[in-house]
Jmol script that loads the backbone (N, CA, C; Angstrom):
load data "model"
ATOM      1  N   MET A   1     -29.054   3.864  25.457  1.00  0.00           N
ATOM      2  CA  MET A   1     -28.026   3.223  24.678  1.00  0.00           C
ATOM      3  C   MET A   1     -27.248   4.284  23.898  1.00  0.00           C
ATOM      4  N   LYS A   2     -25.920   4.170  23.928  1.00  0.00           N
ATOM      5  CA  LYS A   2     -25.064   5.143  23.277  1.00  0.00           C
ATOM      6  C   LYS A   2     -25.041   4.930  21.766  1.00  0.00           C
ATOM      7  N   LYS A   3     -25.182   6.027  21.003  1.00  0.00           N
ATOM      8  CA  LYS A   3     -25.134   5.933  19.551  1.00  0.00           C
ATOM      9  C   LYS A   3     -23.694   5.723  19.096  1.00  0.00           C
ATOM     10  N   PRO A   4     -23.493   4.951  18.024  1.00  0.00           N
ATOM     11  CA  PRO A   4     -22.129   4.790  17.511  1.00  0.00           C
ATOM     12  C   PRO A   4     -21.617   6.110  16.952  1.00  0.00           C
ATOM     13  N   SER A   5     -20.316   6.292  17.014  1.00  0.00           N
ATOM     14  CA  SER A   5     -19.705   7.510  16.485  1.00  0.00           C
ATOM     15  C   SER A   5     -19.835   7.525  14.968  1.00  0.00           C
ATOM     16  N   PRO A   6     -20.026   8.714  14.397  1.00  0.00           N
ATOM     17  CA  PRO A   6     -20.073   8.788  12.938  1.00  0.00           C
ATOM     18  C   PRO A   6     -18.698   8.490  12.362  1.00  0.00           C
ATOM     19  N   PRO A   7     -18.643   8.012  11.120  1.00  0.00           N
ATOM     20  CA  PRO A   7     -17.331   7.713  10.518  1.00  0.00           C
ATOM     21  C   PRO A   7     -16.508   8.988  10.361  1.00  0.00           C
ATOM     22  N   LEU A   8     -15.197   8.823  10.356  1.00  0.00           N
ATOM     23  CA  LEU A   8     -14.314   9.966  10.173  1.00  0.00           C
ATOM     24  C   LEU A   8     -14.430  10.496   8.755  1.00  0.00           C
ATOM     25  N   ARG A   9     -14.315  11.796   8.628  1.00  0.00           N
ATOM     26  CA  ARG A   9     -14.289  12.398   7.299  1.00  0.00           C
ATOM     27  C   ARG A   9     -12.900  12.172   6.700  1.00  0.00           C
ATOM     28  N   PRO A  10     -12.767  12.210   5.369  1.00  0.00           N
ATOM     29  CA  PRO A  10     -11.474  11.905   4.733  1.00  0.00           C
ATOM     30  C   PRO A  10     -10.307  12.720   5.276  1.00  0.00           C
ATOM     31  N   HIS A  11     -10.507  13.993   5.544  1.00  0.00           N
ATOM     32  CA  HIS A  11      -9.381  14.798   6.025  1.00  0.00           C
ATOM     33  C   HIS A  11      -8.921  14.363   7.419  1.00  0.00           C
ATOM     34  N   GLU A  12      -9.792  13.757   8.190  1.00  0.00           N
ATOM     35  CA  GLU A  12      -9.412  13.314   9.529  1.00  0.00           C
ATOM     36  C   GLU A  12      -8.451  12.121   9.476  1.00  0.00           C
ATOM     37  N   ARG A  13      -8.663  11.203   8.549  1.00  0.00           N
ATOM     38  CA  ARG A  13      -7.743  10.070   8.455  1.00  0.00           C
ATOM     39  C   ARG A  13      -6.367  10.537   7.993  1.00  0.00           C
ATOM     40  N   TRP A  14      -6.329  11.546   7.108  1.00  0.00           N
ATOM     41  CA  TRP A  14      -5.036  12.083   6.680  1.00  0.00           C
ATOM     42  C   TRP A  14      -4.371  12.860   7.811  1.00  0.00           C
ATOM     43  N   ALA A  15      -5.149  13.492   8.652  1.00  0.00           N
ATOM     44  CA  ALA A  15      -4.578  14.177   9.818  1.00  0.00           C
ATOM     45  C   ALA A  15      -3.952  13.149  10.756  1.00  0.00           C
ATOM     46  N   GLN A  16      -4.597  12.007  10.926  1.00  0.00           N
ATOM     47  CA  GLN A  16      -4.030  10.941  11.752  1.00  0.00           C
ATOM     48  C   GLN A  16      -2.692  10.478  11.171  1.00  0.00           C
ATOM     49  N   PHE A  17      -2.646  10.319   9.861  1.00  0.00           N
ATOM     50  CA  PHE A  17      -1.415   9.897   9.207  1.00  0.00           C
ATOM     51  C   PHE A  17      -0.306  10.929   9.405  1.00  0.00           C
ATOM     52  N   ARG A  18      -0.621  12.192   9.135  1.00  0.00           N
ATOM     53  CA  ARG A  18       0.397  13.239   9.273  1.00  0.00           C
ATOM     54  C   ARG A  18       0.888  13.348  10.711  1.00  0.00           C
ATOM     55  N   PHE A  19      -0.016  13.189  11.673  1.00  0.00           N
ATOM     56  CA  PHE A  19       0.381  13.240  13.080  1.00  0.00           C
ATOM     57  C   PHE A  19       1.312  12.073  13.408  1.00  0.00           C
ATOM     58  N   SER A  20       1.052  10.909  12.837  1.00  0.00           N
ATOM     59  CA  SER A  20       1.936   9.761  13.085  1.00  0.00           C
ATOM     60  C   SER A  20       3.343  10.042  12.571  1.00  0.00           C
ATOM     61  N   VAL A  21       3.446  10.689  11.421  1.00  0.00           N
ATOM     62  CA  VAL A  21       4.756  11.028  10.861  1.00  0.00           C
ATOM     63  C   VAL A  21       5.453  12.059  11.746  1.00  0.00           C
ATOM     64  N   MET A  22       4.701  13.058  12.203  1.00  0.00           N
ATOM     65  CA  MET A  22       5.290  14.062  13.106  1.00  0.00           C
ATOM     66  C   MET A  22       5.853  13.400  14.360  1.00  0.00           C
ATOM     67  N   LEU A  23       5.096  12.485  14.941  1.00  0.00           N
ATOM     68  CA  LEU A  23       5.545  11.794  16.153  1.00  0.00           C
ATOM     69  C   LEU A  23       6.753  10.905  15.875  1.00  0.00           C
ATOM     70  N   ALA A  24       6.765  10.244  14.741  1.00  0.00           N
ATOM     71  CA  ALA A  24       7.875   9.360  14.394  1.00  0.00           C
ATOM     72  C   ALA A  24       9.166  10.143  14.178  1.00  0.00           C
ATOM     73  N   GLN A  25       9.057  11.328  13.585  1.00  0.00           N
ATOM     74  CA  GLN A  25      10.234  12.131  13.268  1.00  0.00           C
ATOM     75  C   GLN A  25      10.583  13.130  14.371  1.00  0.00           C
ATOM     76  N   GLY A  26       9.641  13.387  15.272  1.00  0.00           N
ATOM     77  CA  GLY A  26       9.877  14.400  16.295  1.00  0.00           C
ATOM     78  C   GLY A  26       9.781  15.809  15.739  1.00  0.00           C
ATOM     79  N   ASN A  27       8.954  16.012  14.716  1.00  0.00           N
ATOM     80  CA  ASN A  27       8.768  17.335  14.112  1.00  0.00           C
ATOM     81  C   ASN A  27       7.751  18.151  14.892  1.00  0.00           C
ATOM     82  N   GLY A  28       8.233  19.076  15.717  1.00  0.00           N
ATOM     83  CA  GLY A  28       7.344  19.940  16.490  1.00  0.00           C
ATOM     84  C   GLY A  28       6.761  19.287  17.723  1.00  0.00           C
ATOM     85  N   VAL A  29       7.050  18.020  17.924  1.00  0.00           N
ATOM     86  CA  VAL A  29       6.563  17.272  19.088  1.00  0.00           C
ATOM     87  C   VAL A  29       7.684  16.355  19.572  1.00  0.00           C
ATOM     88  N   ARG A  30       7.546  15.869  20.780  1.00  0.00           N
ATOM     89  CA  ARG A  30       8.517  14.900  21.295  1.00  0.00           C
ATOM     90  C   ARG A  30       8.366  13.601  20.514  1.00  0.00           C
ATOM     91  N   ARG A  31       9.475  13.037  20.074  1.00  0.00           N
ATOM     92  CA  ARG A  31       9.447  11.773  19.324  1.00  0.00           C
ATOM     93  C   ARG A  31       8.859  10.675  20.206  1.00  0.00           C
ATOM     94  N   ASP A  32       7.891   9.948  19.662  1.00  0.00           N
ATOM     95  CA  ASP A  32       7.205   8.896  20.414  1.00  0.00           C
ATOM     96  C   ASP A  32       6.780   7.807  19.432  1.00  0.00           C
ATOM     97  N   PHE A  33       7.595   6.755  19.337  1.00  0.00           N
ATOM     98  CA  PHE A  33       7.318   5.693  18.379  1.00  0.00           C
ATOM     99  C   PHE A  33       6.027   4.939  18.688  1.00  0.00           C
ATOM    100  N   ILE A  34       5.709   4.777  19.958  1.00  0.00           N
ATOM    101  CA  ILE A  34       4.485   4.053  20.321  1.00  0.00           C
ATOM    102  C   ILE A  34       3.261   4.824  19.857  1.00  0.00           C
ATOM    103  N   ALA A  35       3.216   6.105  20.171  1.00  0.00           N
ATOM    104  CA  ALA A  35       2.085   6.933  19.734  1.00  0.00           C
ATOM    105  C   ALA A  35       2.055   7.034  18.211  1.00  0.00           C
ATOM    106  N   ALA A  36       3.228   7.166  17.583  1.00  0.00           N
ATOM    107  CA  ALA A  36       3.289   7.252  16.121  1.00  0.00           C
ATOM    108  C   ALA A  36       2.704   5.997  15.484  1.00  0.00           C
ATOM    109  N   TYR A  37       3.068   4.840  16.027  1.00  0.00           N
ATOM    110  CA  TYR A  37       2.554   3.581  15.484  1.00  0.00           C
ATOM    111  C   TYR A  37       1.036   3.504  15.670  1.00  0.00           C
ATOM    112  N   ALA A  38       0.550   3.903  16.836  1.00  0.00           N
ATOM    113  CA  ALA A  38      -0.894   3.846  17.094  1.00  0.00           C
ATOM    114  C   ALA A  38      -1.661   4.722  16.103  1.00  0.00           C
ATOM    115  N   TRP A  39      -1.177   5.943  15.856  1.00  0.00           N
ATOM    116  CA  TRP A  39      -1.860   6.827  14.904  1.00  0.00           C
ATOM    117  C   TRP A  39      -1.742   6.297  13.477  1.00  0.00           C
ATOM    118  N   ALA A  40      -0.594   5.720  13.133  1.00  0.00           N
ATOM    119  CA  ALA A  40      -0.447   5.125  11.798  1.00  0.00           C
ATOM    120  C   ALA A  40      -1.388   3.934  11.637  1.00  0.00           C
ATOM    121  N   GLU A  41      -1.556   3.169  12.693  1.00  0.00           N
ATOM    122  CA  GLU A  41      -2.492   2.033  12.663  1.00  0.00           C
ATOM    123  C   GLU A  41      -3.917   2.519  12.410  1.00  0.00           C
ATOM    124  N   LEU A  42      -4.312   3.574  13.083  1.00  0.00           N
ATOM    125  CA  LEU A  42      -5.657   4.121  12.877  1.00  0.00           C
ATOM    126  C   LEU A  42      -5.836   4.611  11.440  1.00  0.00           C
ATOM    127  N   ALA A  43      -4.842   5.332  10.942  1.00  0.00           N
ATOM    128  CA  ALA A  43      -4.925   5.832   9.567  1.00  0.00           C
ATOM    129  C   ALA A  43      -4.964   4.672   8.574  1.00  0.00           C
ATOM    130  N   SER A  44      -4.179   3.650   8.835  1.00  0.00           N
ATOM    131  CA  SER A  44      -4.153   2.473   7.970  1.00  0.00           C
ATOM    132  C   SER A  44      -5.508   1.774   7.941  1.00  0.00           C
ATOM    133  N   GLN A  45      -6.111   1.643   9.102  1.00  0.00           N
ATOM    134  CA  GLN A  45      -7.432   1.018   9.188  1.00  0.00           C
ATOM    135  C   GLN A  45      -8.475   1.805   8.424  1.00  0.00           C
ATOM    136  N   ARG A  46      -8.235   3.090   8.221  1.00  0.00           N
ATOM    137  CA  ARG A  46      -9.186   3.961   7.535  1.00  0.00           C
ATOM    138  C   ARG A  46      -8.814   4.186   6.066  1.00  0.00           C
ATOM    139  N   GLY A  47      -7.880   3.364   5.566  1.00  0.00           N
ATOM    140  CA  GLY A  47      -7.602   3.377   4.139  1.00  0.00           C
ATOM    141  C   GLY A  47      -6.414   4.192   3.666  1.00  0.00           C
ATOM    142  N   VAL A  48      -5.598   4.701   4.554  1.00  0.00           N
ATOM    143  CA  VAL A  48      -4.416   5.456   4.137  1.00  0.00           C
ATOM    144  C   VAL A  48      -3.281   4.455   3.907  1.00  0.00           C
ATOM    145  N   GLU A  49      -3.026   4.151   2.663  1.00  0.00           N
ATOM    146  CA  GLU A  49      -2.036   3.128   2.303  1.00  0.00           C
ATOM    147  C   GLU A  49      -0.632   3.482   2.785  1.00  0.00           C
ATOM    148  N   ARG A  50      -0.258   4.766   2.732  1.00  0.00           N
ATOM    149  CA  ARG A  50       1.076   5.167   3.148  1.00  0.00           C
ATOM    150  C   ARG A  50       1.335   4.897   4.617  1.00  0.00           C
ATOM    151  N   ALA A  51       0.298   4.784   5.405  1.00  0.00           N
ATOM    152  CA  ALA A  51       0.459   4.515   6.836  1.00  0.00           C
ATOM    153  C   ALA A  51       1.075   3.140   7.072  1.00  0.00           C
ATOM    154  N   LYS A  52       0.827   2.213   6.152  1.00  0.00           N
ATOM    155  CA  LYS A  52       1.415   0.876   6.288  1.00  0.00           C
ATOM    156  C   LYS A  52       2.940   0.944   6.214  1.00  0.00           C
ATOM    157  N   TYR A  53       3.452   1.802   5.346  1.00  0.00           N
ATOM    158  CA  TYR A  53       4.904   1.969   5.238  1.00  0.00           C
ATOM    159  C   TYR A  53       5.472   2.554   6.533  1.00  0.00           C
ATOM    160  N   VAL A  54       4.795   3.536   7.096  1.00  0.00           N
ATOM    161  CA  VAL A  54       5.246   4.132   8.358  1.00  0.00           C
ATOM    162  C   VAL A  54       5.283   3.061   9.448  1.00  0.00           C
ATOM    163  N   LYS A  55       4.255   2.239   9.513  1.00  0.00           N
ATOM    164  CA  LYS A  55       4.230   1.165  10.509  1.00  0.00           C
ATOM    165  C   LYS A  55       5.395   0.204  10.321  1.00  0.00           C
ATOM    166  N   GLU A  56       5.675  -0.161   9.084  1.00  0.00           N
ATOM    167  CA  GLU A  56       6.787  -1.074   8.815  1.00  0.00           C
ATOM    168  C   GLU A  56       8.113  -0.479   9.271  1.00  0.00           C
ATOM    169  N   GLN A  57       8.305   0.800   8.999  1.00  0.00           N
ATOM    170  CA  GLN A  57       9.536   1.470   9.413  1.00  0.00           C
ATOM    171  C   GLN A  57       9.646   1.543  10.933  1.00  0.00           C
ATOM    172  N   LEU A  58       8.536   1.851  11.590  1.00  0.00           N
ATOM    173  CA  LEU A  58       8.543   1.935  13.049  1.00  0.00           C
ATOM    174  C   LEU A  58       8.810   0.574  13.684  1.00  0.00           C
ATOM    175  N   GLU A  59       8.240  -0.474  13.110  1.00  0.00           N
ATOM    176  CA  GLU A  59       8.442  -1.823  13.660  1.00  0.00           C
ATOM    177  C   GLU A  59       9.912  -2.203  13.712  1.00  0.00           C
ATOM    178  N   GLN A  60      10.699  -1.685  12.773  1.00  0.00           N
ATOM    179  CA  GLN A  60      12.133  -1.975  12.758  1.00  0.00           C
ATOM    180  C   GLN A  60      12.871  -1.297  13.918  1.00  0.00           C
ATOM    181  N   ALA A  61      12.292  -0.217  14.443  1.00  0.00           N
ATOM    182  CA  ALA A  61      12.938   0.538  15.521  1.00  0.00           C
ATOM    183  C   ALA A  61      12.343   0.237  16.893  1.00  0.00           C
ATOM    184  N   MET A  62      11.307  -0.602  16.933  1.00  0.00           N
ATOM    185  CA  MET A  62      10.590  -0.861  18.186  1.00  0.00           C
ATOM    186  C   MET A  62      10.767  -2.310  18.626  1.00  0.00           C
ATOM    187  N   ARG A  63      10.630  -2.513  19.943  1.00  0.00           N
ATOM    188  CA  ARG A  63      10.597  -3.875  20.480  1.00  0.00           C
ATOM    189  C   ARG A  63       9.187  -4.445  20.265  1.00  0.00           C
ATOM    190  N   PRO A  64       9.058  -5.769  20.220  1.00  0.00           N
ATOM    191  CA  PRO A  64       7.732  -6.372  20.030  1.00  0.00           C
ATOM    192  C   PRO A  64       6.708  -5.941  21.082  1.00  0.00           C
ATOM    193  N   ASP A  65       7.128  -5.772  22.334  1.00  0.00           N
ATOM    194  CA  ASP A  65       6.173  -5.348  23.365  1.00  0.00           C
ATOM    195  C   ASP A  65       5.699  -3.911  23.126  1.00  0.00           C
ATOM    196  N   GLN A  66       6.548  -3.072  22.541  1.00  0.00           N
ATOM    197  CA  GLN A  66       6.137  -1.704  22.220  1.00  0.00           C
ATOM    198  C   GLN A  66       5.130  -1.698  21.068  1.00  0.00           C
ATOM    199  N   VAL A  67       5.362  -2.546  20.078  1.00  0.00           N
ATOM    200  CA  VAL A  67       4.425  -2.653  18.951  1.00  0.00           C
ATOM    201  C   VAL A  67       3.065  -3.114  19.463  1.00  0.00           C
ATOM    202  N   GLN A  68       3.060  -4.095  20.347  1.00  0.00           N
ATOM    203  CA  GLN A  68       1.791  -4.594  20.883  1.00  0.00           C
ATOM    204  C   GLN A  68       1.073  -3.518  21.690  1.00  0.00           C
ATOM    205  N   LEU A  69       1.822  -2.744  22.478  1.00  0.00           N
ATOM    206  CA  LEU A  69       1.226  -1.651  23.245  1.00  0.00           C
ATOM    207  C   LEU A  69       0.587  -0.632  22.305  1.00  0.00           C
ATOM    208  N   ALA A  70       1.277  -0.302  21.226  1.00  0.00           N
ATOM    209  CA  ALA A  70       0.745   0.648  20.254  1.00  0.00           C
ATOM    210  C   ALA A  70      -0.525   0.108  19.599  1.00  0.00           C
ATOM    211  N   LYS A  71      -0.529  -1.177  19.255  1.00  0.00           N
ATOM    212  CA  LYS A  71      -1.733  -1.787  18.664  1.00  0.00           C
ATOM    213  C   LYS A  71      -2.896  -1.768  19.644  1.00  0.00           C
ATOM    214  N   ASP A  72      -2.605  -2.021  20.911  1.00  0.00           N
ATOM    215  CA  ASP A  72      -3.653  -1.982  21.936  1.00  0.00           C
ATOM    216  C   ASP A  72      -4.227  -0.581  22.082  1.00  0.00           C
ATOM    217  N   ARG A  73      -3.357   0.422  22.047  1.00  0.00           N
ATOM    218  CA  ARG A  73      -3.834   1.813  22.149  1.00  0.00           C
ATOM    219  C   ARG A  73      -4.716   2.167  20.965  1.00  0.00           C
ATOM    220  N   ALA A  74      -4.324   1.745  19.773  1.00  0.00           N
ATOM    221  CA  ALA A  74      -5.133   2.030  18.586  1.00  0.00           C
ATOM    222  C   ALA A  74      -6.488   1.334  18.681  1.00  0.00           C
ATOM    223  N   LYS A  75      -6.481   0.101  19.182  1.00  0.00           N
ATOM    224  CA  LYS A  75      -7.728  -0.658  19.307  1.00  0.00           C
ATOM    225  C   LYS A  75      -8.677   0.005  20.297  1.00  0.00           C
ATOM    226  N   ASP A  76      -8.131   0.587  21.356  1.00  0.00           N
ATOM    227  CA  ASP A  76      -8.949   1.198  22.396  1.00  0.00           C
ATOM    228  C   ASP A  76      -9.340   2.642  22.104  1.00  0.00           C
ATOM    229  N   TRP A  77      -8.805   3.225  21.030  1.00  0.00           N
ATOM    230  CA  TRP A  77      -9.049   4.625  20.710  1.00  0.00           C
ATOM    231  C   TRP A  77     -10.503   4.854  20.318  1.00  0.00           C
ATOM    232  N   LYS A  78     -11.064   5.914  20.829  1.00  0.00           N
ATOM    233  CA  LYS A  78     -12.433   6.310  20.463  1.00  0.00           C
ATOM    234  C   LYS A  78     -12.415   7.806  20.183  1.00  0.00           C
ATOM    235  N   PRO A  79     -13.058   8.237  19.108  1.00  0.00           N
ATOM    236  CA  PRO A  79     -13.068   9.679  18.805  1.00  0.00           C
ATOM    237  C   PRO A  79     -13.827  10.446  19.879  1.00  0.00           C
ATOM    238  N   ALA A  80     -13.341  11.626  20.199  1.00  0.00           N
ATOM    239  CA  ALA A  80     -14.005  12.495  21.182  1.00  0.00           C
ATOM    240  C   ALA A  80     -15.026  13.344  20.437  1.00  0.00           C
ATOM    241  N   ARG A  81     -16.277  12.961  20.538  1.00  0.00           N
ATOM    242  CA  ARG A  81     -17.349  13.700  19.861  1.00  0.00           C
ATOM    243  C   ARG A  81     -18.465  13.961  20.825  1.00  0.00           C
TER     244      ARG A  81
END
end "model"
wireframe off; spacefill off
backbone 0.3
color backbone group
């Protein structure tokens, strides 16, 4: 039986948040609203309040099917450990 993954350390949730902002703005990476939303969703689930604002802003620029795809990706995400 596979052991559950250990919880993320605090700096990891902030890294998820910062990566979502980079993806949303296209800073150093190709702009990708779907990936940005997925990372913001993960950070939000882990207690980063500012990630909720990023998600709200992205939702205004995305179609509903894109938002759902991003939510599905976040739900299916598993840390590589």
